[in-house]
C-alpha positions as CSV (number, residue, x, y, z in Angstrom):
1,A,-13.0,18.3,0.2
2,A,-9.3,17.7,0.6
3,A,-9.8,13.9,0.2
4,D,-11.0,14.6,-3.4
5,V,-7.6,16.0,-4.3
6,L,-5.1,14.0,-2.2
7,T,-3.5,10.8,-3.3
8,Y,-0.7,8.8,-1.7
9,V,0.5,6.8,-4.7
10,P,2.1,7.8,-8.0
11,P,-0.4,8.7,-10.6
12,T,-1.3,6.2,-13.4
13,H,-1.1,7.5,-16.9
14,A,-4.9,8.1,-16.9
15,L,-4.8,10.1,-13.6
16,A,-1.8,12.1,-14.7
17,S,-3.5,13.0,-17.9
18,A,-6.6,14.1,-15.9
19,L,-4.4,16.6,-14.1
20,A,-3.5,18.4,-17.3
21,G,-3.8,22.2,-16.9
22,K,-3.7,22.0,-13.1
23,H,-1.0,22.8,-10.5
24,V,0.1,19.6,-8.9
25,V,2.3,19.4,-5.8
26,V,4.3,16.2,-5.2
27,I,5.6,15.9,-1.6
28,G,8.5,13.5,-0.8
29,S,11.9,12.5,-2.0
30,G,11.6,8.7,-2.5
31,H,11.0,6.6,-5.5
32,S,7.2,7.1,-5.5
33,A,7.6,10.9,-5.6
34,M,10.2,10.6,-8.4
35,T,7.9,8.3,-10.3
36,A,5.1,10.8,-9.9
37,V,7.2,13.8,-11.1
38,I,8.4,11.8,-14.2
39,Q,4.8,10.8,-15.1
40,L,3.6,14.4,-14.6
41,S,6.5,15.8,-16.7
42,E,5.0,13.9,-19.6
43,V,1.7,15.7,-19.1
44,V,3.6,19.1,-19.0
45,R,5.1,18.2,-22.4
46,T,1.7,17.8,-23.9
47,D,0.0,20.6,-21.9
48,P,2.5,23.3,-20.9
49,S,-0.2,25.1,-18.8
50,T,0.3,22.2,-16.3
51,K,2.4,23.1,-13.3
52,V,4.3,20.7,-11.1
53,T,5.9,21.6,-7.8
54,W,8.1,19.1,-6.1
55,A,8.3,19.8,-2.3
56,L,11.1,18.3,-0.3
57,R,11.2,18.4,3.5
58,R,15.0,18.6,3.6
59,G,17.6,19.9,1.2
60,V,19.0,17.7,-1.5
61,T,21.5,15.1,-0.1
62,D,22.9,11.8,-1.1
63,A,19.8,10.1,0.4
64,T,17.4,12.2,-1.7
65,F,15.7,10.3,-4.6
66,G,16.2,6.9,-3.0
67,G,20.0,7.1,-2.9
68,G,22.5,6.7,-0.2
69,A,22.1,3.3,1.5
């Protein structure tokens, strides 16, 4: 079921490693999403078959990635 594959927090190192070889979609533009993408990029370095897609609702602006007060 979808609940088995959805999470709402950045992955821990152990969870990120368990996603090796899979296609992971990170949705959002805040700090948590950025943390998840950074953590998953380390998995991609060790297992290049891992795919990460970062989905943003809006285009990139000054407020993207936690910026623009």
